[in-house]
N, C-alpha and C positions, 0 to 999 in steps of 0.2 A: 879418344885418347884415353890411357891409364890415368887414373888418379893417384897422384904423387899425396904421401900421406908422411907427415914428421912425426916421428916418434914421440911417445909421451915424455915429458920433462921426466930426465934420471931422477930414483928415489921417490918418485911422486906416483899415485894410482889416478887416472883420469877417467871419469864416468860421465859421458852425455847422457842427459834426460831429456826423451823428445815428447814434449807436451806438458803444459803446465795446470793441466788438471788438479783436482785435490790429490789423485793417488800419484801424481807426477812430482807435486810439490811434497808431498810426505817423502818421498823416496828420497830427493835430494836435499832435503833437512836433514834427514837423518844420515845419509851417506857424508855428507859435509860435517856433522856431529862427532863422526867416527875418523875424519881428518882426511877424508878423500876429495881430492879436487874434482869439482863438479860443475859442469856446463849446461843449463837447462836452456831449451830452445822452443820457442813456441811462435806458432804462425800468427795467432791474433795478435792484438795491440796489449794486450792485458791478461792476467793469470784467471784461472778459475775454469777453463773448459766450459761445460755444461752449467756451471755454477757462473752464467753471464749475467750482465746486466744490460739493459738498452735504454736509450734516454727517449720518452715521448713527452711531448709538451715540455720540455725543460725538467723533467722529473726522471730520474734513475730508478728503473723499475727493476726486480728481479724477473729473469725471463728463464729460469731452471728451476732447481730445486730449492723450495721454501720450506723445507721442515729440519729442524734440528734436533735430532733424536741421539741416543746411545754417547750419551756425553763421556762415559769412561772411556770410549774409544780414544777421543783426544785428549783426556788427560794422559792415559798410559803414553801415547805418540809425543806429545809436549814434553812430558817427564824425561823421554828417553833423548830429548834435545837439550836438556836444561832449559825448560821455559814450563809455563801454566797457564792455565786458561785465562789466567789474568792479562795475559800477552794477547788474547783474542777480543774482539769487540765484545761489549757487555752482553750477557744474556739475559733476558726476561722470560721465566716459567710463565705457560699459559695455563690458566685456570681451565678455560675451554678448549680441549682438544680439537674439536670442529663442530660446526651446525649441520643439520642435514636435513632437507626437505626434499618432498615428493611433490609429483604434476597432481593437481587437483585436489591435494590433502593440504587442508590450512593449518596443522600441527607440524611443527619441527623437533628434531630431537638432537639434544645437545649430549655428547660425551666429554666426560671431565677427567681431568688428571686424578680427580679425586674418588676412586672405585666406589664407594658409598653413594657419591652424589649420583652416578652413572647408574648406578642401581635404580634408584628412584627415579631417575629420567625414563628409563626404559619401562619402570612398572606403570609411571603416569601416562608413559606414551601408547602402551603394549598390554597393558594388564600385569597383574601380580605373578600368573604364570610364567608369562615371557619373563619376567625379572628373576626368578628363580633357575631359568634355564639361562639367562645372561651370566648369572653367577658361575653357572656348570661351564659354561665356555669359556670364560676367564681363568678357573681353575686350571682348566685342560690347555689354554694357551700358555700359562705358566709353567705346566709342567713341560711342554713340548721347548719352550724356549730354554730352560733348564737343561734339558737331554741334549740339545743340539749345541750349546754353547761352546762347551770345551772341544767337542769332537768335529763341529763343523764350520761355526763361527770363526774360531780362534786358531783354526788347523790351518798348516799351511798348503796342504794339497790332499782333503779327505777322498777315499776310496769307501765305496760300500764295504768290504771286509774290514779295514781301518776304522769306519765309523761304528760297525756293529761291535767292535772290542773296545773300542772308547765309550761307548754309551753304558756298559754293564747291563745287567738285569734289571735294575729301575728304568734307565733311559728305554731300553728294548720293549720293556712292558707299556711305558706310556706312547711308545709310537704303535705299538702292536692295537692299542686301543684305538687309534684311528683307523685301523686298517690300511695295510701297506700299499695298496693301490687307490685307494679313495682319492676322490678329487675334493678340493675344497668345498666345492657347490655340493657335493653329497654329505659332506659331514656337519656343514652348516644346516642342512635340513633335518640331520637327527638332533642337533641343538635348538634350532628355531620353529615354530608354525607361522608367525607373523612373517608373509614373504618379504614386508620392508626391511626387517632386521637381517633377514638373509642377504638380500640385496645390498646393505650397509656393508656388512663384514665381507661378503663377496668381494667388495672393491679392493682388499688388501692382495688380492692378486695383478691387480696394475700396478701395484708399488714395484713389482719385478716384470711388468711388461708383459704380464700373461691373462688368459680367460679363466675366470674362476669354475667354469666348465673342465678345464683340462690342467691347472693348476694345482700342485699335491696338497694335501690337507694339512701339512705340517707349516703351510704360510700364514695359519691362525697364530703363529708366534708373534706376529705383528701387533697384536692386540696387547700383549704383554710389553714389547717395545715402548709402546706408546703410554701404557701406563707408568712406566717409569720415568716416565718425562718427555716433555715437548716444550721447546723453546724456541721464541723470537730473538732476531739477531739486529742489535742496533747497527742500521747500514745495511741490514739485509746479509744475505748467504753470501754474495759475492764478496762482501768484507771478511768473510772467512777467508777466504782464499788470498786476497790481498795480505791478510796477516801473517799467513803460513808463508806467502814470497816474501814478505819483508824479513822475517825471521830467518829464512833460508839464504838471503841477502848477507845479513848480519853476520852468518857463519860461513860466508866465503864462497857462496855458490853464485856463478855468473850467472845471470839472468837474460836473456836477450829474446826480445818479443819481435814481433813482424820478421820471424826468421824462420822460413819454411826447412824443414828438412827432406830433401829430396829423395835419400837412398840411405840405405846401412851398407857399409862396406865390410867385406870380409878378407880374410887374408888365411890362406891354408884352413879354409872350413871354418874360421873364427872370427868373430866381430873384430875388427880393427879400428871402425871411426863411422863418421857419416859424412854424408856431402851434402851441403846448403844449397839451397836457391841462388843461383848466383856463378855456382862452381866451388866455392870455398869448402875446403874439407877440414874436418877436425878428427885429430887420431882420437882413439880412445882404447881404455882397456876393457870396458864393457858399455853396454847400452840400455838403458829402461825405456821402453816404450810405452808411452801414456796415451793411446788412442785406441781406435777401433780395431781389436784382434786382426778383423776380418781384412783389413788396409793391409795386413802381411801377407794374407794368402791371397788377395788378389796381384800381389806384385806392385803396389802402389810406393812401396818403399825398396823396390827393385828386385828381380828375381831372384837373387841370391838368398833372399831369407822367406821365399814362399814359402819353405816348409817348415816354419818357424812354429806353425799352428794349424791343424785341420780347418779345410775350407767350411763354412757354415751356410748348411742350403739357405734358399731364400724363406722357403716356407717356415725354417725354425726362429726367422727374426720375431724378437719383441715389438711390443706396440711403438708406433710413433705418435705424433700429436699433432693437433691444431691448435695454435696459440694466438691469443691477442691480448698484448701489452697497452693498457688505455690509462690516460689521466682524464677522468671523468666523474662527473656528479652521479650518485645513485640514490633513490628513495623506495619507501614502502616496504623495506624488508632490513631486519634490522641484524646487518653482517656481523660477524665475528672474523678473527683472522683468516679461517681456513673454514668452507663452507663448499658442501656437496648438494649438487640439485639432480634428483633423479628423474627419470622418463619412467612411461610404464612397462616397455618390452625390454628388460634386460638382457637377455638372452640373444634377442636380434641384432642388439648392440654388437656383441662379439662375433655374433655369424657375419655380421657385414663387414666387420675389419678383418678378421681373419680368414673366412671361406670367402666372402665376395669380394673382398680385397678393395673396398669402397668406404668413403666417409659414413658415418653412421647416420641411418634415418633417425634416430632416436636415441641420441647418445646423451651420456651423462655429463655434467657439467661443473669442473671444479673452478671455483672463484677463491683466489688469494687476495685479501683486501689488506694490502701491506702498510697501512695507516693505522690498522685496527689491533687490537689485544689490550696489551696493557696499558696503554694510554687512554682506553676507556672510549666512549662515542665520537663521531666526528659532528661537528657544526652542520646543522642542516644545509644540502645545497653546494658544499666545498667539495671541488673536485678531488678525488682520492685515485690512489695507484693501485691498480687490479690487474692480476693477470689471471684471464679466461684460458682453461684447457678443455681440449675434446679428446678423446682417443681417436687413434687414425692408422692405416696401414703403412707399414715400412717399406713403401714402393716409390721413395723420393727418388730413386735413381733410373725408374721408369716412366715416370709422367710427371708434368709441370704441378699439378694441383692448382690449376687455374680458376678464376673466377667463376667460371660454370661449374667447379666441385665445391669451392669453398664457400662463395654465397648462399648457396640453399643450407648449408650448415650451419652457417652463420644466423640466419633467419631462423632457423628451428631451436637454436640454442637461446636466442634471444627470447622467441617464444616460450620454451620451458621456464627459463627465468621467470619471465611475467606471468605466468600460471602459478608459480610460487609467491608473487607478490613484489619481486624485486624489478623494480622501473631503472632499465640502463639503456644507454644508448653507446655505440662503438665509432663515434665520428673519425672518419679517414685521416683528418688532419691530427688527431689525438690518439691515433692507435697504429700498432705496430704488429702485422700479421706475420706469424711464422708457420711454414708450411712442412710436410716431411721432405719435400726437394730442398726448402733452405736448411732443414737438420743435416741432409745428406753432404750439402756444399761445405755448410760448417765441419762436419765430422765425417769425412771421407772414407768410403768403405762402408758405411752403416745402412745405406737406402733411407736413412732418417730414424732407425730404431734407436730407442733411446737407452735400452737397458741391456743391450747386448742380446744372447740367446732369450728367447721365451721359456719362462719356469714352468715347462709344460711336461707331465709324468714325474714320477719321482725319482728317475735316472738322470733327468735332463741338469740338474745341482752338480751331477759329476761330470758332467761335460765341458763344462765352463775350463778354459784353459787357466792353468795356475803361471804362479809366476817365472816359472822355469821353463823355457822353450826347447824345441828341439837343435835351435841353434847355440851353439856354445858361446856363451858370452852375452846372450841378448835375453833380458828379462822384461817383464809384464806388470802394469800396473792399471787399475782404472774399473769402471762398471762393467765391461764387458768380462772380467777376470774372477775369478774365485778370490772372495766369497760372495760376489753378487753386486748388484746395481743399488743405490743410494748413498749419499755422501759419507756416511762412517763406513759402509762395505767398501766403498772407494778407497778411503783413508786406509783401511785395515790393508787393502791389497796393496798399497804403496808401501807399506811396512813391511809386509812380506817379501816383496821386489827387494828392498832395502837389506833384509836379514838374508835373503839367499844370495845377492850378489856379494855380501861380507864375506861368507862363509864359502862361497866360489873362490874369491880372491884369498881366502887364507889358505884353501888348497892348494891353488895355482904357485902362490908364494912359496909352498913347502917343495913343490915340482921344479920351481926356478932353481932353487937352492942344491936339489938333486943334480939337475941338470947343470950347473956350473961347477960342480965339485970337481970335476975333472980338466977344468981351466981352458976347455976348448969352445965352449957354448956361450953366445951372446943371447939374451933375452932379448926378444923383440918386444915392440908395443902391445902386441896382442897374446902374448904368453899368458896373461891372466885372464884370458878368455877360455880356458881350457876347462871342459865340465870334467 
């Protein structure tokens, strides 16, 4: 039976935002601040998307992103909505960015927000020559960040030619020094002789779901992002999403949780609304989809919008993860808030995940100790909230990742932690395991990929879909969209989607005036969806 759509309220523009991840929340907030009537629908029972929390042993634990960086992004977005950072939970600057440990090595290496302290720490850990090389690395990372900030990070939809024009001669020179086709791993080899430092900074590739052997050298800019500041959020990263949802509600956004969008409807080739689970329809002048772009290409939102974005080949998916959220005591290792434990064979980890499509036999383990940081050390023996993460292949739509796979990975991970001095248990009654199959169920169309397309090769950054799709009136936001994964980047994508949508509505508003000047044309609810 055909869906019956009621037209949008006369004189009002109605937009439906599908998904309450940070990208969708930002779009909804900014659109409402501009006077647009917005309904936000979210399949889960709370906002956040990947910025989710799970309750383990009566404790709420962040089970997604754990790092707050690029504060300027949120200052800019909040200012556009008539708010400030004071409307978010309190932010606590971290003096220690992360603590790093290696199997069989007794020493750890801390990186600090204070660059001078980091230089001293690298010198104490690896010698004066490596400290000097670290200075050169930081200088180059800053130059790359400054070069790419305007033409790529802040750009609505960069192209190679447009970015080359935007970079100018200084920016082009900075990138040329990297070697246009150099991988991050190759460039790190030119900076560092100590393999542990190469391993440490090679991990930046995983922030984009990539392998350091295939990620472009430009990802070294993440070093500058971290040096600009890392904050802990009171209440966890999920509290940031809750604050944005509150601000959106205060500005008139109608938030509907536990509401699954089944289809995006078109009329005359343009967005006309959505169908919710149960058959309810919502008319809309435009839709912002804050989900996995591949869900559109696979027809999960209806055959009519499959052409909105190109299909992503399975081989180009980013990393997924195996995570354990636990509330348990630790001993023997002085944890910071962010901790990374490296195994011996770094390359084997990425060969396992990307080439052999299996859980790594010698994987890096990231541990976020969410009760650590600015508050100081915990009393001995007190249970604490932990997120432990190991990289995994994004094949959650192909197999279940059952105990036969996850238990050996868990045992190896615990063995690595123990070899670095950390005594920890992951008791079943106080631990929540999430596999790539679970992530695929949470984020349909992803296969469990947490970062959209893997950033492999220098052209991969230009393959990410932008905010404007091939379907008139359908816009995208989220970590799978330009400018990329990570909370601040996903927030920027939400801002770009709102900007593109408002520009689009302005252009179609002019079209409406032309259409009605003859006195015979009545605009439909979807006229505002014309590109």
